[in-house]
C-alpha positions as CSV (number, residue, x, y, z in Angstrom):
1,M,-7.6,-15.8,-1.9
2,A,-9.3,-12.4,-1.7
3,T,-13.0,-11.8,-2.1
4,F,-13.7,-8.9,-4.5
5,T,-16.9,-6.9,-4.2
6,G,-18.0,-3.5,-5.5
7,V,-18.3,-2.0,-9.0
8,W,-15.1,-3.5,-10.5
9,S,-14.2,-7.1,-11.4
10,A,-11.0,-8.5,-9.9
11,E,-9.2,-7.8,-13.2
12,E,-10.3,-4.1,-13.1
13,V,-9.2,-3.8,-9.5
14,E,-5.8,-5.2,-10.4
15,A,-5.5,-2.8,-13.4
16,F,-6.4,0.1,-11.1
17,L,-3.8,-0.9,-8.5
18,E,-1.1,-1.4,-11.2
19,R,-1.6,2.0,-12.7
20,T,-2.3,4.2,-9.6
21,T,0.6,5.8,-7.9
22,V,-0.9,7.4,-4.8
23,P,0.2,6.2,-1.4
24,L,-1.7,3.3,0.2
25,R,-3.3,4.2,3.5
26,L,-2.7,1.4,6.0
27,A,-4.6,1.1,9.3
28,C,-3.5,-1.2,12.1
29,T,-3.9,-1.6,15.8
30,T,-1.3,-0.5,18.4
31,P,-0.5,-2.9,21.3
32,S,-2.7,-0.6,23.6
33,G,-5.7,-1.2,21.2
34,R,-5.7,2.2,19.6
35,L,-5.9,2.6,15.8
36,W,-2.9,3.8,13.8
37,M,-2.7,4.8,10.2
38,V,0.3,5.4,7.9
39,S,0.6,6.2,4.2
40,L,3.1,4.1,2.2
41,W,4.1,3.6,-1.3
42,F,2.9,0.3,-2.7
43,R,3.0,-2.0,-5.7
44,Y,0.6,-4.8,-6.6
45,R,2.2,-8.2,-7.4
46,D,0.5,-11.6,-7.7
47,G,-2.5,-10.7,-5.6
48,D,-0.5,-8.9,-2.8
49,L,0.2,-5.3,-2.0
50,L,3.9,-4.7,-1.2
51,C,5.2,-1.8,0.8
52,A,8.6,-1.0,2.3
53,T,9.6,0.9,5.5
54,S,12.4,1.1,8.0
55,K,12.7,-1.9,10.2
56,G,12.6,0.5,13.2
57,A,9.3,2.2,12.2
58,E,6.6,2.1,14.8
59,V,4.2,0.4,12.4
60,V,6.5,-2.6,12.1
61,R,6.3,-3.0,15.9
62,Y,2.5,-2.7,15.8
63,L,2.2,-5.2,12.9
64,D,4.5,-7.7,14.8
65,D,2.0,-7.6,17.6
66,D,-1.1,-7.8,15.4
67,P,-0.8,-8.4,11.6
68,H,-4.4,-7.6,10.7
69,V,-4.9,-4.4,8.7
70,A,-7.3,-2.3,6.7
71,F,-6.1,-0.4,3.6
72,E,-7.3,2.0,1.0
73,V,-6.0,3.2,-2.3
74,S,-8.0,6.0,-3.8
75,T,-7.6,8.8,-6.3
76,N,-7.0,12.3,-4.9
77,D,-8.9,14.2,-7.6
78,P,-12.5,14.0,-8.8
79,P,-14.1,11.8,-9.9
80,Y,-13.1,9.7,-7.0
81,S,-12.5,6.0,-7.3
82,G,-10.6,3.4,-5.5
83,V,-10.4,0.2,-3.5
84,R,-10.4,-0.6,0.2
85,G,-10.2,-3.8,2.1
86,N,-8.6,-5.8,4.9
87,G,-6.1,-8.5,5.2
88,T,-3.0,-9.7,6.9
89,V,0.6,-8.4,6.8
90,T,3.7,-10.4,6.7
91,I,7.0,-8.6,7.5
92,E,9.9,-9.8,5.4
93,P,13.5,-8.7,5.1
94,D,13.9,-6.5,2.0
95,A,17.0,-8.3,0.6
96,G,19.0,-5.9,-1.5
97,E,16.2,-3.4,-1.0
98,E,14.4,-5.1,-3.9
99,T,11.0,-3.8,-2.8
100,L,12.2,-0.3,-1.9
101,R,14.1,0.0,-5.3
102,A,10.9,-1.1,-7.2
103,L,8.9,1.5,-5.2
104,L,11.5,4.2,-6.0
105,D,11.3,3.4,-9.7
106,R,7.4,3.4,-9.5
107,Y,7.0,6.7,-7.6
108,L,10.2,8.7,-8.4
109,G,11.3,7.2,-11.8
110,G,14.5,5.8,-10.3
111,T,17.1,6.2,-7.6
112,D,18.7,9.4,-8.8
113,S,17.5,11.8,-6.1
114,G,18.4,12.8,-2.6
115,L,15.4,11.1,-1.1
116,A,16.3,7.8,-2.9
117,R,19.9,8.0,-1.7
118,R,18.7,8.7,1.9
119,L,16.3,5.7,1.8
120,L,18.9,3.4,0.3
121,S,21.6,4.5,2.8
122,S,23.6,1.7,4.4
123,D,22.6,2.9,7.9
124,R,18.9,2.1,7.2
125,E,17.5,-1.4,7.4
126,E,14.4,-1.9,5.3
127,V,11.7,-4.5,5.5
128,A,9.0,-5.3,3.1
129,L,5.3,-5.4,4.2
130,R,3.4,-7.9,2.2
131,I,-0.4,-7.3,2.5
132,E,-2.4,-10.4,1.6
133,P,-5.9,-9.1,1.1
134,D,-8.9,-11.0,2.4
135,R,-11.6,-8.7,1.1
136,V,-11.3,-6.0,-1.5
137,Y,-14.1,-3.5,-2.2
138,S,-14.1,-1.2,-5.2
139,W,-16.0,2.0,-5.9
140,D,-16.1,4.6,-8.7
141,F,-18.0,7.9,-8.4
142,A,-17.5,8.9,-12.1
143,D,-21.2,8.8,-12.8
144,R,-22.4,10.7,-9.8
145,M,-19.6,13.3,-10.1
146,R,-19.9,13.7,-13.9
147,D,-20.8,17.4,-13.6
148,A,-18.5,18.2,-10.7
149,T,-15.3,17.7,-12.6
């Protein structure tokens, strides 16, 4: 069960994550101890953040070695707001590309695009990354940026 701190309640964080469609930034550690960051589409379901990527992606290998991550989802335009936190990733088969299809619907409005067809190609094997947050911190700069927008 995640601990929520910052300016928003757990319910407000969940509402933000459900309505926000910017990529999640995921930081992990490589086997050599270096930091690695990727941007991934996500959706929030039942307290977890779900992403999809190719089974052969470097980040999958890194997460196999060490599943501890940090993440951030924040707006790209002022006034800035968002959530960041840390947690643990579980790598799961994406049976029927269920997670990938849900992400394509969320970010592209469906699977009728060249990108969607490429990602759903039978020569790609997808996995789902399930991030179980331990700590979630929220911030909202609307008040301090009121006259900057």
